[in-house]
Structures are given as structure tokens and as C-alpha cells.
N, CA, C and O atoms as a GROMACS GRO file, in nm:
protein
  500
    1MET      N    1  -1.211   0.390   0.738
    1MET     CA    2  -1.145   0.300   0.682
    1MET      C    3  -1.047   0.235   0.808
    1MET      O    4  -0.983   0.299   0.891
    2ARG      N    5  -1.057   0.103   0.796
    2ARG     CA    6  -0.978   0.018   0.901
    2ARG      C    7  -0.885  -0.075   0.846
    2ARG      O    8  -0.906  -0.127   0.736
    3ILE      N    9  -0.767  -0.103   0.925
    3ILE     CA   10  -0.658  -0.189   0.838
    3ILE      C   11  -0.640  -0.276   0.970
    3ILE      O   12  -0.664  -0.243   1.086
    4ARG      N   13  -0.591  -0.395   0.922
    4ARG     CA   14  -0.534  -0.495   1.008
    4ARG      C   15  -0.386  -0.510   0.984
    4ARG      O   16  -0.343  -0.516   0.869
    5ILE      N   17  -0.306  -0.516   1.090
    5ILE     CA   18  -0.160  -0.524   1.073
    5ILE      C   19  -0.130  -0.663   1.141
    5ILE      O   20  -0.176  -0.673   1.255
    6SER      N   21  -0.072  -0.756   1.098
    6SER     CA   22  -0.046  -0.890   1.137
    6SER      C   23   0.113  -0.914   1.126
    6SER      O   24   0.189  -0.854   1.049
    7TRP      N   25   0.144  -1.009   1.213
    7TRP     CA   26   0.287  -1.072   1.210
    7TRP      C   27   0.280  -1.197   1.281
    7TRP      O   28   0.176  -1.221   1.342
    8ASN      N   29   0.372  -1.277   1.283
    8ASN     CA   30   0.381  -1.397   1.345
    8ASN      C   31   0.327  -1.427   1.482
    8ASN      O   32   0.277  -1.533   1.521
    9GLY      N   33   0.348  -1.308   1.556
    9GLY     CA   34   0.332  -1.298   1.706
    9GLY      C   35   0.217  -1.241   1.735
    9GLY      O   36   0.188  -1.240   1.855
   10GLY      N   37   0.117  -1.177   1.635
   10GLY     CA   38  -0.003  -1.119   1.681
   10GLY      C   39  -0.054  -1.048   1.560
   10GLY      O   40  -0.022  -1.079   1.445
   11ASP      N   41  -0.137  -0.945   1.594
   11ASP     CA   42  -0.210  -0.844   1.514
   11ASP      C   43  -0.261  -0.742   1.588
   11ASP      O   44  -0.268  -0.741   1.711
   12VAL      N   45  -0.300  -0.646   1.508
   12VAL     CA   46  -0.366  -0.537   1.570
   12VAL      C   47  -0.436  -0.464   1.461
   12VAL      O   48  -0.394  -0.475   1.346
   13SER      N   49  -0.558  -0.377   1.493
   13SER     CA   50  -0.614  -0.318   1.382
   13SER      C   51  -0.596  -0.152   1.430
   13SER      O   52  -0.558  -0.104   1.537
   14ALA      N   53  -0.639  -0.089   1.305
   14ALA     CA   54  -0.616   0.067   1.332
   14ALA      C   55  -0.714   0.132   1.249
   14ALA      O   56  -0.759   0.080   1.148
   15ALA      N   57  -0.750   0.253   1.296
   15ALA     CA   58  -0.855   0.336   1.199
   15ALA      C   59  -0.751   0.445   1.142
   15ALA      O   60  -0.658   0.501   1.201
   16LEU      N   61  -0.793   0.455   1.016
   16LEU     CA   62  -0.721   0.568   0.935
   16LEU      C   63  -0.813   0.687   0.924
   16LEU      O   64  -0.936   0.679   0.918
   17LYS      N   65  -0.741   0.799   0.923
   17LYS     CA   66  -0.830   0.932   0.886
   17LYS      C   67  -0.827   0.942   0.749
   17LYS      O   68  -0.746   0.883   0.678
   18PRO      N   69  -0.936   1.031   0.701
   18PRO     CA   70  -0.919   1.048   0.554
   18PRO      C   71  -0.840   1.147   0.511
   18PRO      O   72  -0.880   1.259   0.477
   19THR      N   73  -0.719   1.105   0.510
   19THR     CA   74  -0.605   1.210   0.453
   19THR      C   75  -0.552   1.154   0.318
   19THR      O   76  -0.560   1.036   0.286
   20PRO      N   77  -0.499   1.252   0.241
   20PRO     CA   78  -0.454   1.190   0.100
   20PRO      C   79  -0.348   1.076   0.113
   20PRO      O   80  -0.340   0.996   0.019
   21THR      N   81  -0.260   1.061   0.226
   21THR     CA   82  -0.155   0.954   0.220
   21THR      C   83  -0.262   0.832   0.273
   21THR      O   84  -0.254   0.725   0.212
   22ALA      N   85  -0.356   0.841   0.379
   22ALA     CA   86  -0.401   0.734   0.398
   22ALA      C   87  -0.500   0.668   0.276
   22ALA      O   88  -0.514   0.546   0.268
   23GLU      N   89  -0.552   0.740   0.206
   23GLU     CA   90  -0.606   0.707   0.079
   23GLU      C   91  -0.528   0.626  -0.009
   23GLU      O   92  -0.572   0.528  -0.070
   24LEU      N   93  -0.394   0.678  -0.015
   24LEU     CA   94  -0.291   0.610  -0.111
   24LEU      C   95  -0.256   0.460  -0.058
   24LEU      O   96  -0.243   0.359  -0.128
   25LEU      N   97  -0.243   0.473   0.082
   25LEU     CA   98  -0.229   0.334   0.157
   25LEU      C   99  -0.337   0.249   0.122
   25LEU      O  100  -0.319   0.139   0.070
   26TRP      N  101  -0.450   0.297   0.149
   26TRP     CA  102  -0.586   0.205   0.128
   26TRP      C  103  -0.573   0.145  -0.014
   26TRP      O  104  -0.573   0.023  -0.023
   27ASP      N  105  -0.562   0.213  -0.117
   27ASP     CA  106  -0.578   0.181  -0.263
   27ASP      C  107  -0.454   0.071  -0.265
   27ASP      O  108  -0.482  -0.032  -0.326
   28ALA      N  109  -0.342   0.077  -0.216
   28ALA     CA  110  -0.239  -0.015  -0.239
   28ALA      C  111  -0.251  -0.150  -0.148
   28ALA      O  112  -0.159  -0.232  -0.151
   29LEU      N  113  -0.361  -0.169  -0.073
   29LEU     CA  114  -0.375  -0.284   0.012
   29LEU      C  115  -0.423  -0.382  -0.065
   29LEU      O  116  -0.493  -0.355  -0.162
   30PRO      N  117  -0.390  -0.518  -0.029
   30PRO     CA  118  -0.299  -0.548   0.072
   30PRO      C  119  -0.138  -0.554   0.013
   30PRO      O  120  -0.101  -0.555  -0.105
   31PHE      N  121  -0.059  -0.556   0.136
   31PHE     CA  122   0.088  -0.549   0.082
   31PHE      C  123   0.145  -0.617   0.229
   31PHE      O  124   0.083  -0.626   0.335
   32SER      N  125   0.284  -0.661   0.200
   32SER     CA  126   0.352  -0.709   0.299
   32SER      C  127   0.489  -0.634   0.298
   32SER      O  128   0.521  -0.581   0.191
   33GLY      N  129   0.580  -0.623   0.414
   33GLY     CA  130   0.702  -0.568   0.423
   33GLY      C  131   0.778  -0.655   0.539
   33GLY      O  132   0.715  -0.729   0.615
   34THR      N  133   0.916  -0.639   0.545
   34THR     CA  134   0.980  -0.679   0.620
   34THR      C  135   1.031  -0.581   0.737
   34THR      O  136   1.101  -0.482   0.716
   35ALA      N  137   0.988  -0.622   0.863
   35ALA     CA  138   1.019  -0.532   0.969
   35ALA      C  139   1.137  -0.499   1.006
   35ALA      O  140   1.225  -0.584   1.013
   36ALA      N  141   1.160  -0.363   1.036
   36ALA     CA  142   1.283  -0.326   1.103
   36ALA      C  143   1.231  -0.267   1.230
   36ALA      O  144   1.115  -0.226   1.233
   37THR      N  145   1.323  -0.258   1.353
   37THR     CA  146   1.279  -0.186   1.454
   37THR      C  147   1.390  -0.059   1.502
   37THR      O  148   1.510  -0.059   1.473
   38TRP      N  149   1.337   0.022   1.564
   38TRP     CA  150   1.432   0.141   1.605
   38TRP      C  151   1.377   0.190   1.742
   38TRP      O  152   1.287   0.273   1.752
   39GLY      N  153   1.436   0.136   1.837
   39GLY     CA  154   1.375   0.170   1.981
   39GLY      C  155   1.247   0.098   1.992
   39GLY      O  156   1.236  -0.021   1.962
   40ASP      N  157   1.143   0.175   2.039
   40ASP     CA  158   1.023   0.124   2.035
   40ASP      C  159   0.943   0.193   1.914
   40ASP      O  160   0.863   0.286   1.924
   41GLU      N  161   0.983   0.129   1.801
   41GLU     CA  162   0.910   0.168   1.676
   41GLU      C  163   0.946   0.050   1.588
   41GLU      O  164   1.052  -0.012   1.586
   42VAL      N  165   0.817   0.027   1.501
   42VAL     CA  166   0.832  -0.092   1.403
   42VAL      C  167   0.820  -0.008   1.268
   42VAL      O  168   0.740   0.085   1.257
   43TYR      N  169   0.903  -0.047   1.171
   43TYR     CA  170   0.860   0.035   1.038
   43TYR      C  171   0.909  -0.066   0.932
   43TYR      O  172   0.993  -0.154   0.948
   44PHE      N  173   0.843  -0.036   0.828
   44PHE     CA  174   0.890  -0.123   0.676
   44PHE      C  175   0.860  -0.045   0.573
   44PHE      O  176   0.767   0.035   0.583
   45PRO      N  177   0.933  -0.054   0.461
   45PRO     CA  178   0.881   0.005   0.340
   45PRO      C  179   0.746  -0.048   0.287
   45PRO      O  180   0.711  -0.166   0.300
   46ILE      N  181   0.668   0.055   0.222
   46ILE     CA  182   0.528   0.024   0.182
   46ILE      C  183   0.529   0.064   0.011
   46ILE      O  184   0.613   0.142  -0.033
   47PRO      N  185   0.449   0.016  -0.056
   47PRO     CA  186   0.428   0.079  -0.203
   47PRO      C  187   0.354   0.192  -0.222
   47PRO      O  188   0.256   0.199  -0.296
   48VAL      N  189   0.404   0.292  -0.150
   48VAL     CA  190   0.309   0.418  -0.147
   48VAL      C  191   0.441   0.521  -0.166
   48VAL      O  192   0.553   0.508  -0.116
   49GLU      N  193   0.390   0.625  -0.252
   49GLU     CA  194   0.490   0.733  -0.262
   49GLU      C  195   0.376   0.861  -0.223
   49GLU      O  196   0.270   0.878  -0.284
   50ALA      N  197   0.415   0.930  -0.130
   50ALA     CA  198   0.335   1.056  -0.072
   50ALA      C  199   0.412   1.173  -0.034
   50ALA      O  200   0.515   1.159   0.031
   51ASP      N  201   0.366   1.297  -0.072
   51ASP     CA  202   0.419   1.404  -0.037
   51ASP      C  203   0.375   1.464   0.130
   51ASP      O  204   0.273   1.428   0.187
   52PRO      N  205   0.454   1.541   0.176
   52PRO     CA  206   0.427   1.594   0.312
   52PRO      C  207   0.295   1.662   0.320
   52PRO      O  208   0.262   1.753   0.245
   53GLU      N  209   0.220   1.614   0.413
   53GLU     CA  210   0.095   1.687   0.445
   53GLU      C  211   0.096   1.785   0.527
   53GLU      O  212   0.203   1.797   0.587
   54PRO      N  213  -0.003   1.879   0.557
   54PRO     CA  214   0.009   1.978   0.677
   54PRO      C  215   0.004   1.891   0.792
   54PRO      O  216  -0.050   1.780   0.784
   55GLY      N  217   0.060   1.937   0.909
   55GLY     CA  218   0.060   1.853   1.018
   55GLY      C  219   0.163   1.756   1.022
   55GLY      O  220   0.192   1.708   1.132
   56ALA      N  221   0.225   1.717   0.916
   56ALA     CA  222   0.330   1.610   0.928
   56ALA      C  223   0.435   1.638   1.052
   56ALA      O  224   0.489   1.748   1.069
   57ALA      N  225   0.452   1.544   1.119
   57ALA     CA  226   0.530   1.546   1.253
   57ALA      C  227   0.658   1.477   1.285
   57ALA      O  228   0.687   1.387   1.206
   58GLU      N  229   0.732   1.497   1.373
   58GLU     CA  230   0.841   1.401   1.402
   58GLU      C  231   0.789   1.334   1.553
   58GLU      O  232   0.817   1.220   1.589
   59VAL      N  233   0.712   1.425   1.628
   59VAL     CA  234   0.688   1.372   1.757
   59VAL      C  235   0.525   1.329   1.752
   59VAL      O  236   0.437   1.410   1.722
   60VAL      N  237   0.502   1.197   1.783
   60VAL     CA  238   0.356   1.161   1.768
   60VAL      C  239   0.319   1.086   1.886
   60VAL      O  240   0.402   1.057   1.972
   61GLU      N  241   0.190   1.052   1.894
   61GLU     CA  242   0.134   0.978   2.014
   61GLU      C  243   0.162   0.838   1.995
   61GLU      O  244   0.165   0.799   1.878
   62PRO      N  245   0.187   0.743   2.099
   62PRO     CA  246   0.218   0.605   2.090
   62PRO      C  247   0.099   0.553   2.025
   62PRO      O  248  -0.017   0.577   2.059
   63GLY      N  249   0.137   0.479   1.929
   63GLY     CA  250   0.014   0.393   1.855
   63GLY      C  251  -0.040   0.477   1.715
   63GLY      O  252  -0.144   0.451   1.654
   64ALA      N  253   0.046   0.572   1.686
   64ALA     CA  254   0.015   0.672   1.570
   64ALA      C  255   0.057   0.574   1.453
   64ALA      O  256   0.161   0.508   1.451
   65VAL      N  257  -0.040   0.577   1.357
   65VAL     CA  258  -0.006   0.517   1.216
   65VAL      C  259   0.048   0.621   1.120
   65VAL      O  260  -0.027   0.711   1.084
   66CYS      N  261   0.173   0.615   1.076
   66CYS     CA  262   0.254   0.721   1.015
   66CYS      C  263   0.297   0.666   0.884
   66CYS      O  264   0.310   0.545   0.869
   67TYR      N  265   0.318   0.748   0.793
   67TYR     CA  266   0.395   0.737   0.670
   67TYR      C  267   0.499   0.818   0.671
   67TYR      O  268   0.487   0.938   0.648
   68TRP      N  269   0.632   0.749   0.703
   68TRP     CA  270   0.768   0.808   0.713
   68TRP      C  271   0.800   0.860   0.577
   68TRP      O  272   0.811   0.782   0.483
   69LEU      N  273   0.815   0.986   0.565
   69LEU     CA  274   0.841   1.046   0.406
   69LEU      C  275   0.966   0.999   0.388
   69LEU      O  276   0.980   0.929   0.288
   70ALA      N  277   1.077   1.018   0.466
   70ALA     CA  278   1.215   0.980   0.425
   70ALA      C  279   1.254   0.852   0.385
   70ALA      O  280   1.363   0.831   0.332
   71GLY      N  281   1.163   0.757   0.408
   71GLY     CA  282   1.179   0.589   0.400
   71GLY      C  283   1.086   0.533   0.303
   71GLY      O  284   1.100   0.423   0.250
   72SER      N  285   0.963   0.638   0.276
   72SER     CA  286   0.847   0.571   0.200
   72SER      C  287   0.809   0.459   0.286
   72SER      O  288   0.794   0.354   0.225
   73ALA      N  289   0.790   0.455   0.413
   73ALA     CA  290   0.770   0.339   0.508
   73ALA      C  291   0.653   0.360   0.586
   73ALA      O  292   0.616   0.477   0.601
   74LEU      N  293   0.577   0.253   0.647
   74LEU     CA  294   0.501   0.264   0.742
   74LEU      C  295   0.574   0.271   0.879
   74LEU      O  296   0.657   0.186   0.910
   75ALA      N  297   0.545   0.362   0.949
   75ALA     CA  298   0.604   0.371   1.084
   75ALA      C  299   0.510   0.363   1.193
   75ALA      O  300   0.407   0.430   1.194
   76LEU      N  301   0.546   0.275   1.295
   76LEU     CA  302   0.440   0.251   1.408
   76LEU      C  303   0.510   0.266   1.533
   76LEU      O  304   0.568   0.171   1.586
   77PRO      N  305   0.508   0.370   1.576
   77PRO     CA  306   0.582   0.410   1.730
   77PRO      C  307   0.498   0.373   1.842
   77PRO      O  308   0.382   0.414   1.847
   78PHE      N  309   0.546   0.300   1.931
   78PHE     CA  310   0.481   0.268   2.047
   78PHE      C  311   0.551   0.324   2.189
   78PHE      O  312   0.507   0.311   2.303
   79GLY      N  313   0.647   0.374   2.155
   79GLY     CA  314   0.729   0.439   2.285
   79GLY      C  315   0.854   0.507   2.226
   79GLY      O  316   0.864   0.537   2.107
   80PRO      N  317   0.938   0.528   2.310
   80PRO     CA  318   1.064   0.606   2.292
   80PRO      C  319   1.156   0.544   2.184
   80PRO      O  320   1.160   0.422   2.169
   81THR      N  321   1.233   0.635   2.106
   81THR     CA  322   1.323   0.586   2.009
   81THR      C  323   1.464   0.642   2.058
   81THR      O  324   1.478   0.710   2.160
   82PRO      N  325   1.556   0.608   1.979
   82PRO     CA  326   1.690   0.650   2.016
   82PRO      C  327   1.699   0.799   2.026
   82PRO      O  328   1.784   0.844   2.102
   83VAL      N  329   1.613   0.893   1.950
   83VAL     CA  330   1.629   1.040   1.952
   83VAL      C  331   1.512   1.091   2.039
   83VAL      O  332   1.494   1.213   2.040
   84SER      N  333   1.441   1.025   2.102
   84SER     CA  334   1.348   1.068   2.198
   84SER      C  335   1.398   1.138   2.315
   84SER      O  336   1.508   1.106   2.359
   85ALA      N  337   1.316   1.248   2.381
   85ALA     CA  338   1.340   1.318   2.493
   85ALA      C  339   1.237   1.288   2.577
   85ALA      O  340   1.124   1.282   2.528
   86ASP      N  341   1.253   1.264   2.710
   86ASP     CA  342   1.132   1.244   2.796
   86ASP      C  343   1.035   1.151   2.767
   86ASP      O  344   0.916   1.181   2.782
   87GLY      N  345   1.071   1.033   2.726
   87GLY     CA  346   0.986   0.931   2.690
   87GLY      C  347   0.900   0.956   2.556
   87GLY      O  348   0.828   0.862   2.523
   88GLU      N  349   0.899   1.064   2.480
   88GLU     CA  350   0.811   1.083   2.387
   88GLU      C  351   0.845   0.984   2.275
   88GLU      O  352   0.947   0.915   2.276
   89CYS      N  353   0.752   0.982   2.176
   89CYS     CA  354   0.750   0.906   2.042
   89CYS      C  355   0.806   1.004   1.950
   89CYS      O  356   0.740   1.099   1.907
   90ARG      N  357   0.946   0.978   1.914
   90ARG     CA  358   0.997   1.073   1.829
   90ARG      C  359   1.039   0.998   1.690
   90ARG      O  360   1.101   0.894   1.711
   91LEU      N  361   1.023   1.023   1.583
   91LEU     CA  362   1.044   0.972   1.462
   91LEU      C  363   1.179   1.022   1.423
   91LEU      O  364   1.221   1.128   1.470
   92ALA      N  365   1.261   0.940   1.327
   92ALA     CA  366   1.388   0.996   1.288
   92ALA      C  367   1.357   1.142   1.198
   92ALA      O  368   1.440   1.232   1.209
   93SER      N  369   1.247   1.161   1.116
   93SER     CA  370   1.227   1.292   1.060
   93SER      C  371   1.071   1.294   1.048
   93SER      O  372   1.011   1.212   1.118
   94ALA      N  373   1.016   1.358   0.984
   94ALA     CA  374   0.866   1.417   0.976
   94ALA      C  375   0.797   1.283   0.898
   94ALA      O  376   0.849   1.217   0.808
   95ALA      N  377   0.688   1.265   0.948
   95ALA     CA  378   0.580   1.160   0.896
   95ALA      C  379   0.446   1.233   0.873
   95ALA      O  380   0.409   1.333   0.934
   96ASN      N  381   0.384   1.173   0.783
   96ASN     CA  382   0.226   1.214   0.779
   96ASN      C  383   0.152   1.106   0.856
   96ASN      O  384   0.150   0.986   0.828
   97VAL      N  385   0.089   1.167   0.956
   97VAL     CA  386   0.009   1.093   1.061
   97VAL      C  387  -0.132   1.045   0.992
   97VAL      O  388  -0.214   1.128   0.954
   98MET      N  389  -0.152   0.906   0.980
   98MET     CA  390  -0.275   0.888   0.892
   98MET      C  391  -0.374   0.805   0.984
   98MET      O  392  -0.480   0.766   0.935
   99GLY      N  393  -0.343   0.778   1.111
   99GLY     CA  394  -0.442   0.730   1.209
   99GLY      C  395  -0.406   0.684   1.322
   99GLY      O  396  -0.310   0.746   1.368
  100ALA      N  397  -0.451   0.580   1.401
  100ALA     CA  398  -0.412   0.539   1.531
  100ALA      C  399  -0.454   0.390   1.534
  100ALA      O  400  -0.556   0.346   1.481
  101LEU      N  401  -0.356   0.314   1.610
  101LEU     CA  402  -0.376   0.188   1.637
  101LEU      C  403  -0.489   0.181   1.748
  101LEU      O  404  -0.497   0.270   1.832
  102ASP      N  405  -0.586   0.062   1.747
  102ASP     CA  406  -0.669   0.034   1.840
  102ASP      C  407  -0.604  -0.043   1.961
  102ASP      O  408  -0.517  -0.130   1.952
  103GLY      N  409  -0.660   0.004   2.073
  103GLY     CA  410  -0.603  -0.082   2.194
  103GLY      C  411  -0.443  -0.018   2.247
  103GLY      O  412  -0.387   0.087   2.214
  104ASP      N  413  -0.402  -0.119   2.333
  104ASP     CA  414  -0.245  -0.092   2.363
  104ASP      C  415  -0.138  -0.124   2.256
  104ASP      O  416  -0.114  -0.234   2.207
  105PRO      N  417  -0.074   0.001   2.230
  105PRO     CA  418   0.030  -0.002   2.101
  105PRO      C  419   0.158  -0.100   2.140
  105PRO      O  420   0.236  -0.136   2.051
  106ARG      N  421   0.174  -0.136   2.267
  106ARG     CA  422   0.283  -0.195   2.302
  106ARG      C  423   0.267  -0.344   2.274
  106ARG      O  424   0.349  -0.421   2.324
  107VAL      N  425   0.168  -0.390   2.198
  107VAL     CA  426   0.142  -0.517   2.122
  107VAL      C  427   0.244  -0.520   2.034
  107VAL      O  428   0.282  -0.630   1.995
  108LEU      N  429   0.301  -0.413   1.991
  108LEU     CA  430   0.401  -0.415   1.876
  108LEU      C  431   0.544  -0.451   1.929
  108LEU      O  432   0.642  -0.450   1.855
  109GLU      N  433   0.547  -0.481   2.057
  109GLU     CA  434   0.678  -0.509   2.120
  109GLU      C  435   0.712  -0.669   2.068
  109GLU      O  436   0.827  -0.712   2.068
  110SER      N  437   0.603  -0.745   2.028
  110SER     CA  438   0.656  -0.877   1.972
  110SER      C  439   0.686  -0.894   1.827
  110SER      O  440   0.710  -1.003   1.774
  111VAL      N  441   0.683  -0.774   1.767
  111VAL     CA  442   0.750  -0.794   1.626
  111VAL      C  443   0.884  -0.786   1.637
  111VAL      O  444   0.937  -0.702   1.711
  112ARG      N  445   0.956  -0.877   1.561
  112ARG     CA  446   1.094  -0.880   1.537
  112ARG      C  447   1.144  -0.839   1.416
  112ARG      O  448   1.084  -0.861   1.311
  113ALA      N  449   1.279  -0.765   1.425
  113ALA     CA  450   1.352  -0.735   1.288
  113ALA      C  451   1.347  -0.845   1.207
  113ALA      O  452   1.361  -0.959   1.252
  114GLY      N  453   1.327  -0.817   1.080
  114GLY     CA  454   1.322  -0.936   0.968
  114GLY      C  455   1.200  -0.998   0.964
  114GLY      O  456   1.183  -1.069   0.866
  115GLU      N  457   1.104  -0.990   1.049
  115GLU     CA  458   0.976  -1.050   1.037
  115GLU      C  459   0.892  -1.003   0.925
  115GLU      O  460   0.904  -0.886   0.889
  116ARG      N  461   0.817  -1.075   0.873
  116ARG     CA  462   0.714  -1.052   0.760
  116ARG      C  463   0.606  -0.980   0.834
  116ARG      O  464   0.569  -1.035   0.938
  117VAL      N  465   0.548  -0.869   0.802
  117VAL     CA  466   0.434  -0.788   0.831
  117VAL      C  467   0.346  -0.761   0.729
  117VAL      O  468   0.380  -0.697   0.630
  118ARG      N  469   0.220  -0.812   0.749
  118ARG     CA  470   0.112  -0.782   0.647
  118ARG      C  471   0.015  -0.695   0.684
  118ARG      O  472  -0.035  -0.697   0.797
  119VAL      N  473  -0.020  -0.614   0.592
  119VAL     CA  474  -0.126  -0.507   0.604
  119VAL      C  475  -0.225  -0.516   0.522
  119VAL      O  476  -0.198  -0.520   0.402
  120GLU      N  477  -0.365  -0.522   0.564
  120GLU     CA  478  -0.483  -0.550   0.488
  120GLU      C  479  -0.584  -0.473   0.527
  120GLU      O  480  -0.571  -0.399   0.624
  121ARG      N  481  -0.702  -0.480   0.454
  121ARG     CA  482  -0.830  -0.410   0.477
  121ARG      C  483  -0.886  -0.494   0.597
  121ARG      O  484  -0.866  -0.616   0.601
  122ALA      N  485  -0.951  -0.432   0.690
  122ALA     CA  486  -1.018  -0.475   0.800
  122ALA      C  487  -1.175  -0.448   0.780
  122ALA      O  488  -1.228  -0.353   0.722
  123GLU      N  489  -1.235  -0.557   0.845
  123GLU     CA  490  -1.383  -0.550   0.844
  123GLU      C  491  -1.447  -0.415   0.924
  123GLU      O  492  -1.390  -0.394   1.031
  124GLU      N  493  -1.538  -0.336   0.897
  124GLU     CA  494  -1.580  -0.222   0.967
  124GLU      C  495  -1.653  -0.277   1.076
  124GLU      O  496  -1.727  -0.375   1.065
  125ASP      N  497  -1.632  -0.214   1.180
  125ASP     CA  498  -1.732  -0.257   1.315
  125ASP      C  499  -1.870  -0.219   1.284
  125ASP      O  500  -1.960  -0.241   1.365
   0.00000   0.00000   0.00000
């Protein structure tokens, strides 16, 4: 499963793993949300309700595509957040990791708070 995330300043694609939460996200596509930023993370509420999965984590790799459980939101960390230590990507609380962005996740630096972000199915390579 591949998705495309787009905003006024750019877009990025991502590969999703076959997890229960990724399947819920896939079934809800397409959707849009209003971006918020928190350090080097973009997040926004999505129309998905999921339970914690084994492996839900607070510390993830840059570019992870996450479902933030506490906020029912898509969380896209690309660097440190206000609660990070030693440059790690630390979310505010646990999230289900659904996949990873393609390429350099720092492309998300151009997303501004309040901007509309669209998530849709992408063509398979």
C-alpha cells in the first residue's frame, strides 16, 4: 500500500506496512486535515479510530508514518520534538507505526501550521 501526502509547498509518498491501523487508514482514503506542528513533527486529526498495536512506540525513526493514539492523528516526525533527547524523534505519547516516507523526510519542513494536508492512495511502482 502506497500513499501520497500533499500540501501547498510539496508532497511526499510513503509505503504502508500491512498492519490493522494501516488498513483502517487505507479504507478511509482520501481525506484532508489541518496541519499542526510540534518541533520537527507534522500532525493532524484523521477519520480513523484505532487501538494500540504491539510495537506502538514513542521514539520512532525520522520519516515514520504514525497513528498517534491520544490524538487520533497522523503523526509525521522528521526530527526532534520538544520532548526529544539526543536528537531522537520522540512523540508526545505512543503511536502505531504504519510505514515510512520515501526519500528525505525533511521535505516536511515546508508544511506550515494551519495548512491543509491531503492524503490519498498513490500509484504502485
